[in-house]
C-alpha positions as CSV (number, residue, x, y, z in Angstrom):
1,M,-2.6,-13.5,-3.4
2,N,-0.5,-15.4,-6.0
3,I,2.9,-16.0,-4.7
4,L,6.7,-16.8,-6.2
5,I,9.1,-18.2,-4.5
6,L,12.5,-18.4,-6.0
7,G,15.2,-21.7,-5.5
8,S,15.2,-25.1,-5.2
9,G,16.5,-26.6,-1.9
10,G,14.8,-28.1,1.1
11,R,14.3,-24.2,2.3
12,E,12.2,-23.9,-0.6
13,H,10.2,-26.9,-0.4
14,A,9.5,-25.7,3.4
15,F,8.3,-22.5,2.4
16,S,6.1,-23.8,-0.2
17,W,4.9,-26.2,2.7
18,K,4.0,-23.5,5.4
19,L,2.8,-20.7,2.7
20,S,0.7,-23.2,1.4
21,Q,-1.2,-23.8,4.5
22,S,-2.2,-19.6,4.4
23,S,-5.8,-19.1,3.3
24,K,-4.5,-16.1,2.1
25,C,-2.5,-18.1,-1.1
26,S,-4.4,-18.2,-3.7
27,R,-1.7,-19.7,-6.2
28,L,2.0,-20.9,-5.5
29,F,4.7,-21.3,-7.7
30,I,8.1,-22.4,-7.4
31,A,11.0,-21.2,-9.6
32,P,12.4,-23.5,-10.0
33,G,11.9,-26.0,-7.4
34,N,11.8,-29.4,-6.8
35,A,10.0,-32.7,-6.6
36,G,8.9,-32.0,-3.2
37,T,7.6,-28.3,-3.8
38,S,5.7,-29.8,-6.9
39,Q,3.1,-31.6,-3.8
40,Y,2.4,-27.3,-3.0
41,G,2.5,-25.3,-6.2
42,T,3.7,-25.4,-9.7
43,N,7.0,-25.4,-10.4
44,I,8.9,-23.3,-13.5
45,N,11.8,-23.5,-15.4
46,I,13.1,-20.3,-14.3
47,H,16.3,-20.0,-13.0
48,A,16.2,-18.0,-9.9
49,T,18.7,-15.1,-10.9
50,D,17.1,-14.6,-14.4
51,F,15.7,-11.2,-13.6
52,E,14.1,-10.8,-17.0
53,G,12.2,-14.2,-16.8
54,I,11.0,-13.8,-13.3
55,K,9.6,-10.5,-14.8
56,R,7.8,-12.1,-17.5
57,F,6.5,-14.6,-15.5
58,C,5.5,-12.6,-12.6
59,L,3.5,-10.2,-15.0
60,E,1.4,-12.8,-16.7
61,N,0.6,-14.5,-13.9
62,A,-0.3,-11.5,-11.6
63,I,2.1,-12.1,-9.0
64,D,1.5,-10.4,-5.7
65,M,4.2,-11.6,-3.5
66,L,8.0,-12.6,-4.7
67,V,9.8,-15.0,-1.9
68,I,13.3,-15.3,-2.4
69,G,15.2,-18.4,-1.0
70,P,18.9,-18.0,-2.0
71,E,21.2,-15.4,-1.7
72,E,22.5,-14.9,-4.7
73,P,19.9,-13.2,-6.8
74,L,19.7,-10.9,-3.8
75,V,23.1,-10.0,-3.6
76,K,22.9,-9.5,-7.9
77,G,19.8,-7.1,-6.6
78,I,16.5,-8.2,-7.6
79,Y,15.0,-5.8,-5.0
80,N,16.3,-3.0,-6.9
81,F,15.1,-4.4,-10.1
82,F,11.4,-5.1,-9.1
83,R,11.8,-1.2,-7.2
84,K,12.9,0.4,-10.4
85,D,10.7,-1.4,-12.5
86,P,7.1,0.9,-13.1
87,E,5.5,-2.7,-14.2
88,L,6.9,-4.4,-11.2
89,K,6.9,-1.7,-8.1
90,S,3.3,-2.6,-6.5
91,I,5.0,-6.7,-6.3
92,M,5.6,-7.7,-2.5
93,V,9.4,-8.5,-2.5
94,I,10.5,-10.4,0.6
95,G,14.2,-9.6,0.9
96,P,17.2,-6.9,0.9
97,S,18.1,-4.0,-1.5
98,Q,21.3,-4.4,-3.0
99,K,23.1,-3.0,-0.4
100,G,21.0,-4.9,2.6
101,A,22.3,-8.1,1.2
102,Q,25.9,-6.7,1.7
103,L,25.6,-8.1,4.8
104,E,26.4,-11.1,3.3
105,G,27.6,-10.8,0.1
106,S,30.8,-9.0,1.3
107,K,32.4,-10.3,4.6
108,A,34.8,-6.9,4.4
109,F,31.4,-4.7,4.7
110,A,29.6,-6.5,7.1
111,K,32.6,-6.3,9.8
112,A,32.9,-2.2,8.9
113,F,29.0,-2.4,9.7
114,M,29.3,-4.5,13.2
115,Q,32.5,-2.2,13.6
116,R,30.4,0.9,13.3
117,H,27.4,-0.2,15.1
118,H,29.1,-1.8,18.4
119,V,28.2,-5.3,17.4
120,P,29.9,-8.2,18.7
121,T,32.9,-9.5,16.6
122,A,35.9,-11.2,16.3
123,A,38.6,-8.7,15.3
124,Y,39.6,-8.5,11.9
125,R,41.6,-6.9,9.2
126,E,41.1,-7.0,5.6
127,F,43.5,-7.6,2.3
128,D,43.5,-7.5,-1.5
129,E,46.4,-7.4,-3.9
130,D,47.2,-3.6,-3.2
131,N,48.2,-4.4,0.5
132,Y,49.4,-8.4,-0.1
133,Q,53.0,-8.3,1.6
134,E,51.2,-6.6,4.4
135,G,49.0,-9.0,4.9
136,V,51.9,-11.8,4.9
137,D,53.6,-9.9,7.8
138,Y,50.0,-9.5,9.6
139,L,49.8,-13.3,9.0
140,Q,53.1,-14.5,10.4
141,S,52.6,-12.8,13.6
142,H,48.7,-13.6,14.1
143,A,47.9,-15.9,17.1
144,T,46.8,-19.5,15.8
145,P,44.4,-20.7,15.0
146,I,43.9,-18.0,12.2
147,V,40.6,-17.7,10.3
148,L,40.6,-16.6,6.7
149,K,37.5,-15.6,4.9
150,A,36.8,-14.9,0.6
151,D,35.6,-11.6,0.8
152,G,32.6,-12.5,-1.5
153,L,30.1,-15.5,-2.3
154,A,31.8,-18.6,-2.5
155,A,29.1,-21.3,-2.2
156,G,29.2,-22.1,1.4
157,K,33.1,-22.8,0.9
158,G,34.9,-19.6,1.6
159,V,35.9,-19.7,5.3
160,L,39.0,-21.5,5.9
161,I,40.7,-22.2,9.6
162,C,44.1,-22.4,9.4
163,Q,45.9,-24.2,12.1
164,N,49.4,-22.8,12.1
165,H,51.6,-19.9,9.8
166,V,52.2,-22.1,6.9
167,E,49.0,-22.9,6.0
168,A,47.7,-19.9,6.4
169,I,50.1,-17.9,4.5
170,A,49.5,-20.6,1.8
171,E,45.9,-20.1,1.1
172,F,46.1,-16.6,1.9
173,E,48.7,-16.5,-1.6
174,L,46.0,-19.4,-3.3
175,M,43.1,-16.7,-2.8
176,I,44.5,-13.2,-3.7
177,Q,47.2,-14.3,-6.4
178,H,45.7,-17.5,-7.7
179,A,42.0,-16.9,-7.6
180,K,41.3,-19.9,-5.2
181,F,37.8,-18.6,-4.7
182,G,37.7,-16.8,-8.1
183,E,36.5,-13.0,-7.5
184,A,35.3,-13.5,-4.3
185,G,38.1,-14.6,-2.8
186,K,40.4,-11.4,-4.0
187,K,40.0,-9.6,-1.0
188,V,40.2,-11.4,2.0
189,V,39.2,-10.9,5.9
190,V,41.6,-12.7,8.4
191,E,40.0,-13.0,11.5
192,E,40.5,-14.2,15.2
193,F,39.7,-17.3,15.8
194,L,36.8,-17.2,18.7
195,S,36.3,-20.7,20.6
196,G,32.4,-22.0,21.3
197,I,29.2,-23.4,20.5
198,E,27.3,-22.0,17.6
199,L,23.9,-21.4,17.0
200,S,21.7,-19.3,14.4
201,V,19.1,-16.7,15.3
202,F,16.6,-15.4,12.8
203,V,14.5,-12.1,12.4
204,L,11.9,-10.9,10.0
205,T,12.4,-6.9,9.6
206,D,10.9,-4.1,7.8
207,G,13.9,-1.9,8.0
208,E,12.7,-0.3,11.4
209,N,10.5,-3.2,13.5
210,Y,11.7,-7.1,13.9
211,V,10.3,-9.7,15.1
212,L,12.6,-13.0,16.2
213,L,11.8,-16.6,14.7
214,P,12.8,-20.1,16.7
215,E,16.2,-20.3,17.2
216,A,18.4,-23.3,15.3
217,K,21.6,-25.2,15.3
218,D,22.9,-26.7,12.6
219,Y,25.6,-29.1,11.7
220,K,28.1,-29.0,9.0
221,R,30.8,-32.0,9.1
222,V,29.5,-35.1,6.9
223,N,30.5,-37.4,9.3
224,E,29.1,-38.5,13.0
225,G,30.7,-36.9,15.6
226,D,31.3,-33.4,13.4
227,N,34.3,-34.9,11.5
228,G,34.5,-35.1,8.0
229,P,34.4,-32.0,5.5
230,N,32.3,-29.3,5.6
231,T,29.3,-29.5,3.8
232,G,25.9,-26.9,3.2
233,G,24.4,-28.4,6.9
234,M,23.9,-32.1,7.6
235,G,20.9,-31.2,10.0
236,A,19.4,-29.0,12.8
237,I,17.4,-28.7,16.0
238,S,15.2,-26.2,17.5
239,P,15.3,-24.8,20.1
240,V,18.8,-24.5,21.4
241,P,19.5,-25.8,24.6
242,F,21.7,-23.7,25.8
243,A,19.8,-20.9,24.6
244,D,17.7,-19.4,27.8
245,E,15.8,-16.4,28.0
246,T,19.0,-14.8,29.8
247,F,21.1,-15.4,26.7
248,M,18.5,-14.6,24.0
249,Q,17.9,-11.2,26.2
250,Q,21.6,-10.6,26.0
251,V,21.3,-11.6,22.0
252,I,18.0,-9.0,21.5
253,Q,20.1,-6.4,23.3
254,T,23.5,-6.7,22.0
255,I,23.3,-8.0,18.5
256,I,19.7,-8.0,17.0
257,E,18.5,-4.0,18.5
258,P,22.0,-2.7,17.1
259,T,22.3,-4.3,13.8
260,I,18.3,-3.1,13.0
261,N,19.1,-0.1,14.4
262,G,22.0,0.4,12.2
263,I,20.3,-0.8,9.1
264,K,17.8,2.1,9.7
265,K,20.4,5.0,10.6
266,E,22.1,3.8,7.4
267,K,19.0,3.8,5.5
268,I,19.6,0.6,3.9
269,E,16.0,-0.9,2.4
270,Y,15.3,-4.1,4.7
271,H,12.6,-6.4,4.2
272,G,13.1,-9.3,4.8
273,F,14.8,-12.1,6.6
274,I,18.0,-11.9,8.7
275,F,20.2,-14.7,9.9
276,F,22.8,-14.5,12.5
277,G,25.1,-16.9,12.7
278,L,26.6,-16.9,16.6
279,I,29.0,-17.9,18.4
280,K,28.3,-18.4,22.3
281,V,32.1,-17.4,23.9
282,G,31.9,-18.1,27.9
283,D,28.4,-16.6,28.5
284,N,28.7,-13.9,25.9
285,P,27.3,-13.8,22.0
286,Y,29.2,-13.1,19.2
287,V,28.5,-12.7,15.4
288,I,30.4,-14.8,12.9
289,E,28.2,-13.9,9.8
290,Y,25.3,-12.3,8.7
291,N,23.2,-14.2,6.2
292,C,20.4,-12.2,3.9
293,R,17.8,-15.1,3.7
294,M,16.6,-18.1,6.0
295,G,19.3,-20.8,6.4
296,D,19.1,-24.6,4.9
297,P,18.4,-26.4,6.9
298,E,17.7,-24.6,9.5
299,T,14.3,-23.2,7.9
300,E,12.9,-26.9,7.8
301,A,13.9,-27.3,11.9
302,V,12.6,-23.4,12.1
303,L,9.4,-23.0,10.0
304,P,7.4,-26.2,11.5
305,R,8.0,-24.8,14.9
306,L,6.6,-20.9,13.7
307,K,2.3,-21.5,14.1
308,N,1.9,-17.6,13.1
309,D,0.2,-17.4,9.2
310,L,3.8,-16.6,7.3
311,V,1.7,-14.4,5.0
312,D,0.6,-12.5,7.1
313,L,4.1,-12.0,8.4
314,L,5.6,-11.2,4.8
315,E,2.9,-9.2,4.4
316,A,3.7,-6.8,7.6
317,T,7.3,-7.1,6.8
318,S,6.4,-5.7,3.1
319,K,4.0,-2.8,4.5
320,K,6.5,-1.7,7.3
321,Q,3.7,-3.0,10.2
322,L,5.4,-5.7,11.9
323,Q,5.2,-3.8,15.0
324,N,1.4,-5.6,15.4
325,Q,2.8,-8.5,15.1
326,Q,3.5,-11.2,17.5
327,I,4.8,-14.5,17.3
328,E,3.9,-17.6,18.4
329,T,6.3,-21.0,18.8
330,D,5.4,-24.6,19.4
331,P,7.3,-25.3,22.4
332,R,8.0,-28.9,21.1
333,H,11.4,-29.7,19.7
334,T,12.3,-30.9,16.0
335,A,15.6,-32.3,14.9
336,T,15.9,-32.0,11.1
337,I,18.3,-34.7,9.5
338,V,19.6,-34.6,5.6
339,A,19.9,-37.3,3.6
340,V,22.7,-37.1,0.9
341,S,24.5,-38.5,-2.1
342,G,27.6,-40.4,-1.4
343,G,30.3,-38.6,-1.9
344,Y,29.1,-35.3,-1.1
345,P,30.5,-32.7,-0.7
346,G,32.8,-34.2,-3.3
347,E,31.5,-35.8,-6.7
348,Y,28.5,-37.5,-6.4
349,Q,26.3,-39.4,-9.2
350,K,22.7,-37.7,-10.0
351,G,19.7,-39.4,-11.5
352,L,19.2,-42.2,-8.6
353,P,15.6,-43.6,-7.9
354,I,14.6,-42.6,-4.4
355,E,12.4,-45.7,-2.8
356,G,10.1,-45.6,0.2
357,L,8.8,-42.0,0.3
358,D,5.1,-43.2,-0.1
359,L,6.0,-45.4,3.3
360,I,6.1,-42.7,5.0
361,D,3.1,-42.5,7.6
362,E,4.1,-40.4,10.4
363,D,2.1,-38.5,12.5
364,D,4.0,-35.1,13.5
365,A,6.8,-35.1,10.7
366,I,7.5,-34.6,7.3
367,V,10.2,-35.2,4.4
368,F,11.7,-32.1,3.0
369,H,13.0,-32.3,-0.8
370,A,16.3,-30.5,-1.4
371,G,18.0,-32.1,-4.3
372,T,15.1,-34.0,-6.5
373,K,13.6,-33.9,-9.5
374,Q,10.9,-35.8,-11.1
375,E,11.4,-38.2,-14.1
376,D,8.4,-40.2,-15.5
377,N,6.6,-41.0,-12.0
378,Q,10.3,-41.7,-10.3
379,T,11.5,-39.3,-8.0
380,I,15.2,-39.2,-8.3
381,T,18.2,-37.5,-7.1
382,N,19.2,-34.4,-8.5
383,G,21.7,-33.0,-5.7
384,G,24.3,-34.1,-2.9
385,R,21.7,-32.9,0.1
386,V,18.9,-34.6,-1.0
387,L,16.1,-35.0,1.3
388,A,15.5,-33.9,4.9
389,A,13.2,-35.4,7.6
390,T,12.1,-33.0,10.3
391,S,10.1,-34.5,13.3
392,F,8.5,-33.1,16.5
393,G,9.1,-34.4,19.6
394,D,8.3,-33.7,23.1
395,S,12.1,-33.8,23.9
396,L,15.1,-33.8,21.7
397,Q,15.8,-37.4,21.7
398,K,11.8,-38.1,20.8
399,A,12.4,-35.7,17.6
400,V,15.8,-37.4,16.4
401,R,14.4,-40.7,16.7
402,K,11.4,-40.2,14.8
403,S,13.7,-38.4,12.0
404,I,16.2,-41.7,11.9
405,A,13.6,-44.3,11.7
406,I,11.6,-42.1,8.6
407,L,15.1,-42.1,7.2
408,D,15.6,-45.8,7.5
409,T,12.1,-46.3,5.7
410,V,13.7,-44.0,2.4
411,Q,16.3,-45.7,0.3
412,F,18.6,-44.1,-2.6
413,D,22.1,-45.9,-3.8
414,G,24.9,-44.3,-1.8
415,M,22.5,-42.5,0.9
416,H,24.4,-41.3,3.9
417,F,23.0,-39.4,7.0
418,R,24.4,-39.0,10.2
419,S,22.3,-40.5,13.3
420,D,23.6,-38.0,15.7
421,I,22.4,-34.7,14.7
422,G,22.3,-33.0,18.5
423,F,25.0,-35.4,20.0
424,E,26.3,-32.6,22.2
425,F,22.7,-32.3,24.3
426,L,22.1,-35.9,24.2
């Protein structure tokens, strides 16, 4: 089977690493990929939203399966693009339809979907320019802190937690009246603040059946102790210590099954991953957000624990045969720690040489590339999040120590990572 992966981050490196292990994978391509993905397949210089370019490549290279990493092509309708084109119809596309991708692409759509299908989530209201003053009045009487969410995709920056009414109203004005997040923030979802501990749960679904993948917990703040600005993710662990069988049964019964049943009831075409961003409040799980793809860096912690052949799982997803699949999970812990460029998530330099990658010879560990590229036989930095070291351990502590030791071997100018990933469980 010839497979094309769209994307260029650590998630896509993890996908290429896992898919290349399958005996069913004949040729693997990654568009555009990074310096790490080229170890497992061929990088192709096509942007993930260049649908016509992707079509040409798929036809010229007899692609059998398209695996979409990031959310943007899904929200822009790549699934529908392939399904409507007679030349592309036979290609298996792993991802939801454009309507299914609205679970991530529109916070308002997702909240209304949860309300319709009785999925536990924070209370909310939505506002835009038409009912702007009503929104200001609502904020003035809302309990603090107040959560403001840009309705559309805002590159992970569209969620604000405001500690007082003045801040909330100022940010609300900036979003709706001054396009702080562009079109994404023209509609704003105002949500009650939930206090608890977060985790990420993942399923693969064919729109009717689903399989539950290993869960993870990621760490967003740039500095130790969960301080500093939010990032795309500084690390992740799997399994999550508090996600025991009782808690996960509750997640399945109150969140996963109502969501899958809702997708089926609303006749939404969905052949791919659902990422449930959850928060445990007391003993109860609530949904903070849906994503229509795998997370990053959670994928780098989750896929190594998955013992199944991923091509088999994705093929069953595409053919609506997931009811025949059983997930096998490695019982060991994984810890993923991300090395970022100096200055990230603010301004940072690119093009810095990365040293020490050839010195890594750890058992039960892998370095996934994110913001890297190859230039004149040298791996250089090409993004804010540069590398993710994932290690196995019989305990979380051992896995974390091993990932730290790996990143101590690697060097690039201004490199920064957190050595306290998983800190609240250690």
